[in-house]
DRENDO-1510 file (C-alpha; in Angstrom, 1 decimal, always signed):
<recs>
REC; n; res; u; v; w
REC; 1; UNK; +22.3; -6.7; +21.4 .
REC; 2; UNK; +25.8; -6.3; +23.0 .
REC; 3; UNK; +26.3; -3.0; +24.8 .
REC; 4; UNK; +29.8; -1.6; +24.8 .
REC; 5; UNK; +31.5; -0.8; +28.1 .
REC; 6; UNK; +31.9; +2.8; +27.2 .
REC; 7; UNK; +28.2; +3.1; +26.6 .
REC; 8; UNK; +27.5; +1.6; +30.1 .
REC; 9; UNK; +29.9; +4.1; +31.6 .
REC; 10; UNK; +28.2; +7.0; +29.9 .
REC; 11; UNK; +24.7; +5.9; +31.0 .
REC; 12; UNK; +26.0; +5.4; +34.5 .
REC; 13; UNK; +27.4; +8.9; +34.5 .
REC; 14; UNK; +24.1; +10.4; +33.3 .
REC; 15; UNK; +22.1; +8.5; +36.0 .
REC; 16; UNK; +24.6; +9.6; +38.7 .
REC; 17; UNK; +24.5; +13.2; +37.5 .
REC; 18; UNK; +20.7; +13.3; +37.5 .
REC; 19; UNK; +20.7; +11.8; +40.9 .
REC; 20; UNK; +23.1; +14.3; +42.2 .
REC; 21; UNK; +21.1; +17.2; +40.8 .
REC; 22; UNK; +17.9; +15.9; +42.3 .
REC; 23; UNK; +19.6; +15.7; +45.7 .
REC; 24; UNK; +20.9; +19.2; +45.2 .
REC; 25; UNK; +17.4; +20.5; +44.6 .
REC; 26; UNK; +16.2; +18.9; +47.8 .
REC; 27; UNK; +19.2; +20.1; +49.8 .
REC; 28; UNK; +19.0; +22.9; +52.3 .
REC; 29; UNK; +22.6; +23.9; +51.7 .
REC; 30; UNK; +22.0; +27.4; +50.2 .
REC; 31; UNK; +25.7; +28.2; +49.7 .
REC; 32; UNK; +26.2; +25.0; +47.8 .
REC; 33; UNK; +23.2; +25.8; +45.5 .
REC; 34; UNK; +24.6; +29.3; +45.0 .
REC; 35; UNK; +28.0; +27.9; +43.9 .
REC; 36; UNK; +26.3; +25.4; +41.6 .
REC; 37; UNK; +24.3; +28.2; +40.0 .
REC; 38; UNK; +27.5; +29.6; +38.7 .
REC; 39; UNK; +29.0; +26.2; +37.8 .
REC; 40; UNK; +25.9; +25.3; +35.7 .
REC; 41; UNK; +25.8; +28.7; +34.1 .
REC; 42; UNK; +29.4; +28.5; +33.0 .
REC; 43; UNK; +28.8; +25.0; +31.6 .
REC; 44; UNK; +25.8; +26.2; +29.6 .
REC; 45; UNK; +23.3; +24.3; +31.7 .
REC; 46; UNK; +21.0; +27.4; +32.0 .
REC; 47; UNK; +17.8; +25.6; +33.0 .
REC; 48; UNK; +19.5; +24.0; +36.0 .
REC; 49; UNK; +20.8; +27.5; +37.0 .
REC; 50; UNK; +17.4; +28.9; +36.6 .
REC; 51; UNK; +15.8; +26.2; +38.7 .
REC; 52; UNK; +18.3; +26.7; +41.5 .
REC; 53; UNK; +18.0; +30.4; +41.4 .
REC; 54; UNK; +14.2; +30.2; +41.8 .
REC; 55; UNK; +14.9; +28.5; +45.1 .
REC; 56; UNK; +17.6; +30.7; +46.5 .
REC; 57; UNK; +17.0; +34.2; +45.2 .
REC; 58; UNK; +14.5; +35.1; +48.0 .
REC; 59; UNK; +17.1; +34.1; +50.6 .
REC; 60; UNK; +19.7; +36.5; +49.1 .
REC; 61; UNK; +17.4; +39.5; +48.8 .
REC; 62; UNK; +19.1; +42.7; +50.1 .
REC; 63; UNK; +22.4; +40.9; +50.4 .
REC; 64; UNK; +25.7; +41.7; +48.7 .
REC; 65; UNK; +25.3; +38.6; +46.5 .
REC; 66; UNK; +21.8; +39.6; +45.3 .
REC; 67; UNK; +23.0; +41.8; +42.4 .
REC; 68; UNK; +25.2; +39.1; +40.8 .
REC; 69; UNK; +22.5; +36.4; +41.3 .
REC; 70; UNK; +19.8; +38.6; +39.7 .
REC; 71; UNK; +22.1; +39.3; +36.8 .
REC; 72; UNK; +22.8; +35.6; +36.2 .
REC; 73; UNK; +19.1; +35.0; +36.4 .
REC; 74; UNK; +18.3; +37.5; +33.7 .
REC; 75; UNK; +21.2; +36.2; +31.6 .
REC; 76; UNK; +20.2; +32.6; +31.9 .
REC; 77; UNK; +16.7; +33.3; +30.7 .
REC; 78; UNK; +18.1; +35.3; +27.8 .
REC; 79; UNK; +20.4; +32.4; +26.9 .
REC; 80; UNK; +17.4; +30.0; +26.6 .
REC; 81; UNK; +15.5; +32.7; +24.5 .
REC; 82; UNK; +12.8; +33.1; +27.1 .
REC; 83; UNK; +12.6; +36.8; +26.0 .
REC; 84; UNK; +9.5; +37.6; +27.9 .
REC; 85; UNK; +10.9; +36.6; +31.3 .
REC; 86; UNK; +14.4; +37.8; +30.4 .
REC; 87; UNK; +13.1; +41.3; +29.5 .
REC; 88; UNK; +11.3; +41.5; +32.8 .
REC; 89; UNK; +14.3; +40.4; +34.8 .
REC; 90; UNK; +16.7; +42.8; +32.9 .
REC; 91; UNK; +14.3; +45.7; +33.5 .
REC; 92; UNK; +14.0; +44.9; +37.2 .
REC; 93; UNK; +17.8; +44.7; +37.4 .
REC; 94; UNK; +18.2; +48.1; +35.7 .
REC; 95; UNK; +15.7; +49.7; +38.1 .
REC; 96; UNK; +17.0; +48.0; +41.2 .
REC; 97; UNK; +20.7; +48.5; +40.6 .
REC; 98; UNK; +21.0; +51.7; +38.5 .
REC; 99; UNK; +24.6; +52.1; +39.7 .
REC; 100; UNK; +25.7; +48.7; +38.6 .
REC; 101; UNK; +28.3; +48.2; +35.9 .
REC; 102; UNK; +25.7; +46.0; +34.2 .
REC; 103; UNK; +22.8; +48.5; +34.5 .
REC; 104; UNK; +23.2; +50.0; +30.9 .
REC; 105; UNK; +23.5; +46.6; +29.4 .
REC; 106; UNK; +20.5; +45.4; +31.3 .
REC; 107; UNK; +18.4; +48.3; +30.1 .
REC; 108; UNK; +19.5; +47.7; +26.5 .
REC; 109; UNK; +18.9; +43.9; +26.7 .
REC; 110; UNK; +15.5; +44.5; +28.2 .
REC; 111; UNK; +14.6; +46.6; +25.1 .
REC; 112; UNK; +16.2; +44.0; +22.8 .
REC; 113; UNK; +13.9; +41.3; +24.4 .
REC; 114; UNK; +10.9; +43.5; +23.5 .
REC; 115; UNK; +12.3; +43.7; +20.0 .
REC; 116; UNK; +12.6; +39.9; +19.6 .
REC; 117; UNK; +9.0; +39.6; +20.8 .
REC; 118; UNK; +7.7; +41.9; +18.1 .
REC; 119; UNK; +5.6; +39.8; +15.7 .
REC; 120; UNK; +5.2; +40.0; +12.0 .
REC; 121; UNK; +3.1; +43.0; +10.7 .
REC; 122; UNK; -0.2; +41.1; +10.4 .
REC; 123; UNK; -0.4; +40.5; +14.1 .
REC; 124; UNK; -1.1; +42.7; +17.1 .
REC; 125; UNK; +1.8; +45.2; +17.5 .
REC; 126; UNK; +1.7; +45.8; +21.3 .
REC; 127; UNK; +5.2; +44.4; +21.7 .
REC; 128; UNK; +6.4; +46.5; +18.8 .
REC; 129; UNK; +5.2; +49.7; +20.4 .
REC; 130; UNK; +6.7; +48.5; +23.7 .
REC; 131; UNK; +10.1; +47.9; +22.1 .
REC; 132; UNK; +10.1; +51.4; +20.5 .
REC; 133; UNK; +9.3; +52.9; +23.9 .
REC; 134; UNK; +12.0; +50.8; +25.6 .
REC; 135; UNK; +14.7; +51.8; +23.0 .
REC; 136; UNK; +13.5; +55.5; +23.3 .
REC; 137; UNK; +13.8; +55.5; +27.1 .
REC; 138; UNK; +17.2; +53.8; +26.8 .
REC; 139; UNK; +18.4; +56.6; +24.5 .
REC; 140; UNK; +17.1; +59.2; +26.9 .
REC; 141; UNK; +18.8; +57.5; +29.9 .
REC; 142; UNK; +22.1; +56.8; +28.1 .
REC; 143; UNK; +22.5; +59.5; +25.4 .
REC; 144; UNK; +26.2; +58.9; +24.9 .
REC; 145; UNK; +25.9; +55.1; +24.8 .
REC; 146; UNK; +27.8; +53.3; +22.1 .
REC; 147; UNK; +24.6; +51.4; +21.5 .
REC; 148; UNK; +22.8; +54.6; +20.4 .
REC; 149; UNK; +23.1; +54.0; +16.6 .
REC; 150; UNK; +21.9; +50.4; +17.0 .
REC; 151; UNK; +18.9; +51.5; +19.0 .
REC; 152; UNK; +18.0; +54.2; +16.5 .
REC; 153; UNK; +18.2; +51.7; +13.6 .
REC; 154; UNK; +16.0; +49.2; +15.5 .
REC; 155; UNK; +13.4; +52.0; +16.2 .
REC; 156; UNK; +13.2; +52.8; +12.5 .
REC; 157; UNK; +12.8; +49.1; +11.7 .
REC; 158; UNK; +10.0; +48.8; +14.2 .
REC; 159; UNK; +8.3; +51.9; +13.0 .
REC; 160; UNK; +8.2; +50.5; +9.5 .
REC; 161; UNK; +6.5; +47.5; +10.9 .
REC; 162; UNK; +3.8; +49.7; +12.4 .
REC; 163; UNK; +3.4; +51.4; +9.1 .
REC; 164; UNK; +3.0; +48.1; +7.3 .
REC; 165; UNK; +0.5; +47.0; +10.0 .
REC; 166; UNK; -1.5; +50.2; +9.5 .
REC; 167; UNK; -1.5; +49.7; +5.7 .
REC; 168; UNK; -2.6; +46.1; +5.9 .
REC; 169; UNK; -5.4; +46.9; +8.3 .
REC; 170; UNK; -6.6; +49.7; +6.1 .
REC; 171; UNK; -6.4; +47.6; +3.0 .
REC; 172; UNK; -8.3; +44.8; +4.7 .
REC; 173; UNK; -11.6; +46.8; +4.9 .
REC; 174; UNK; -11.2; +47.7; +1.2 .
REC; 175; UNK; -10.6; +44.1; +0.2 .
REC; 176; UNK; -13.7; +43.1; +2.2 .
REC; 177; UNK; -15.8; +45.7; +0.3 .
REC; 178; UNK; -16.5; +47.6; +3.5 .
REC; 179; UNK; -16.0; +50.9; +1.8 .
REC; 180; UNK; -17.2; +53.2; +4.5 .
REC; 181; UNK; -15.0; +51.6; +7.1 .
REC; 182; UNK; -12.2; +51.6; +4.5 .
REC; 183; UNK; -12.3; +55.3; +4.0 .
REC; 184; UNK; -12.0; +56.0; +7.7 .
REC; 185; UNK; -9.2; +53.4; +8.2 .
REC; 186; UNK; -7.3; +54.7; +5.2 .
REC; 187; UNK; -7.6; +58.3; +6.3 .
REC; 188; UNK; -6.4; +57.4; +9.8 .
REC; 189; UNK; -3.4; +55.5; +8.3 .
REC; 190; UNK; -2.4; +58.5; +6.1 .
REC; 191; UNK; -2.8; +60.9; +9.1 .
REC; 192; UNK; -0.7; +58.7; +11.4 .
REC; 193; UNK; +2.0; +58.0; +8.8 .
REC; 194; UNK; +2.0; +60.8; +6.3 .
REC; 195; UNK; +5.4; +59.9; +4.9 .
REC; 196; UNK; +4.7; +56.2; +4.4 .
REC; 197; UNK; +6.0; +54.5; +1.3 .
REC; 198; UNK; +2.4; +53.3; +0.8 .
REC; 199; UNK; +1.1; +56.8; +0.5 .
REC; 200; UNK; +0.2; +56.8; -3.2 .
REC; 201; UNK; -1.6; +53.4; -2.9 .
REC; 202; UNK; -3.4; +54.4; +0.3 .
REC; 203; UNK; -4.6; +57.7; -1.3 .
REC; 204; UNK; -5.8; +55.8; -4.4 .
REC; 205; UNK; -7.6; +53.2; -2.3 .
REC; 206; UNK; -9.3; +56.0; -0.3 .
REC; 207; UNK; -10.4; +57.7; -3.5 .
REC; 208; UNK; -11.7; +54.4; -5.0 .
REC; 209; UNK; -13.4; +53.5; -1.7 .
REC; 210; UNK; -15.2; +56.9; -1.6 .
REC; 211; UNK; -16.3; +56.4; -5.2 .
REC; 212; UNK; -17.6; +52.9; -4.6 .
REC; 213; UNK; -19.3; +54.0; -1.4 .
REC; 214; UNK; -21.1; +56.8; -3.3 .
REC; 215; UNK; -22.0; +54.4; -6.1 .
REC; 216; UNK; -23.6; +52.0; -3.7 .
REC; 217; UNK; -25.4; +54.6; -1.6 .
REC; 218; UNK; -29.1; +55.3; -1.4 .
REC; 219; UNK; -30.1; +58.0; -4.0 .
REC; 220; UNK; -30.7; +60.8; -1.5 .
REC; 221; UNK; -27.1; +60.4; -0.3 .
REC; 222; UNK; -25.3; +60.0; -3.6 .
REC; 223; UNK; -24.8; +63.6; -4.6 .
REC; 224; UNK; -23.1; +64.5; -1.3 .
REC; 225; UNK; -20.9; +61.3; -1.5 .
REC; 226; UNK; -19.9; +61.7; -5.1 .
REC; 227; UNK; -18.9; +65.3; -4.3 .
REC; 228; UNK; -16.7; +64.0; -1.5 .
REC; 229; UNK; -15.1; +61.5; -4.0 .
REC; 230; UNK; -14.6; +64.4; -6.5 .
REC; 231; UNK; -12.8; +66.5; -3.8 .
REC; 232; UNK; -10.6; +63.5; -3.0 .
REC; 233; UNK; -9.8; +63.1; -6.7 .
REC; 234; UNK; -8.5; +66.7; -6.9 .
REC; 235; UNK; -6.3; +66.0; -3.8 .
REC; 236; UNK; -4.9; +62.9; -5.4 .
REC; 237; UNK; -4.0; +64.3; -8.8 .
REC; 238; UNK; -2.5; +67.4; -7.2 .
REC; 239; UNK; +0.0; +65.2; -5.3 .
REC; 240; UNK; +0.4; +62.4; -7.9 .
REC; 241; UNK; -0.2; +63.9; -11.4 .
REC; 242; UNK; +1.8; +61.1; -13.0 .
REC; 243; UNK; +0.5; +58.3; -10.9 .
REC; 244; UNK; +0.6; +54.6; -11.8 .
REC; 245; UNK; -3.1; +54.6; -11.1 .
REC; 246; UNK; -3.8; +57.3; -13.6 .
REC; 247; UNK; -6.1; +55.2; -15.8 .
REC; 248; UNK; -8.3; +54.1; -12.9 .
REC; 249; UNK; -8.3; +57.6; -11.4 .
REC; 250; UNK; -9.5; +59.0; -14.7 .
REC; 251; UNK; -12.3; +56.3; -14.8 .
REC; 252; UNK; -13.4; +57.4; -11.3 .
REC; 253; UNK; -13.4; +61.1; -12.4 .
REC; 254; UNK; -15.4; +60.4; -15.6 .
REC; 255; UNK; -18.0; +58.4; -13.7 .
REC; 256; UNK; -18.3; +60.9; -10.9 .
REC; 257; UNK; -18.4; +63.9; -13.3 .
REC; 258; UNK; -21.1; +62.1; -15.3 .
REC; 259; UNK; -23.3; +61.6; -12.3 .
REC; 260; UNK; -22.8; +65.2; -11.0 .
REC; 261; UNK; -23.3; +66.5; -14.6 .
REC; 262; UNK; -20.0; +68.2; -14.7 .
REC; 263; UNK; -18.6; +69.3; -18.1 .
REC; 264; UNK; -15.3; +67.3; -18.2 .
REC; 265; UNK; -14.0; +69.4; -21.1 .
REC; 266; UNK; -14.4; +72.6; -19.0 .
REC; 267; UNK; -12.7; +70.8; -16.0 .
REC; 268; UNK; -9.8; +69.8; -18.2 .
REC; 269; UNK; -9.3; +73.3; -19.5 .
REC; 270; UNK; -9.4; +74.7; -15.9 .
REC; 271; UNK; -6.8; +72.0; -14.9 .
REC; 272; UNK; -4.6; +73.0; -17.8 .
</recs>
């Protein structure tokens, strides 16, 4: 196969460039490496910038150049979407250089990195909680920031993710027929997020879990547990008298009333 001259030139350029970079890494010329950090960053060669910075940053600690080099280090990690390391470097920058012109942006971007690390609702939400905390601290530190509305919107979005996580966790016990655990988990979810959009469903699942738990209990425990289910029924219909679960709720009440020997006609008259 015939290779075109331009291809040979291009390959030679790559080999030469790689060779020059390898020599630069082995070089003891710190000033040259510092200049190349900026050159590579400006050219979008962020990994090369990062690698050089890892070599020279300790040498520039507590110098006038340290602030700019640390800023470039955080920015380069952000550009390659290494949000875990970028978030750490941004936070360190904000803490180390609170008077810097980039301090506010560093604090915001640190929180934004936590936001990007927040996983889908089914997974552990430690990073979601961390992101909420980071945005909250940012708002406290910079109350007049132009990024305030953005931070508040992201906090609400992250909180909704926590609500959904709580809902999914509570629902899981119910789906696994672990009704005792389900009642506890559902109650905790409702307590932690009383205004959740899943409230009606969570309350219904809690009622049904209490009923099924009573139904499957040993005889000596059933009266007490059916009574608990009945109390939950009254709480449910008081809050959701026209619920989409009305048919199932009525079935639960009828079965519970039958076991407890309650006159349903009397109960209906009292309700009316």
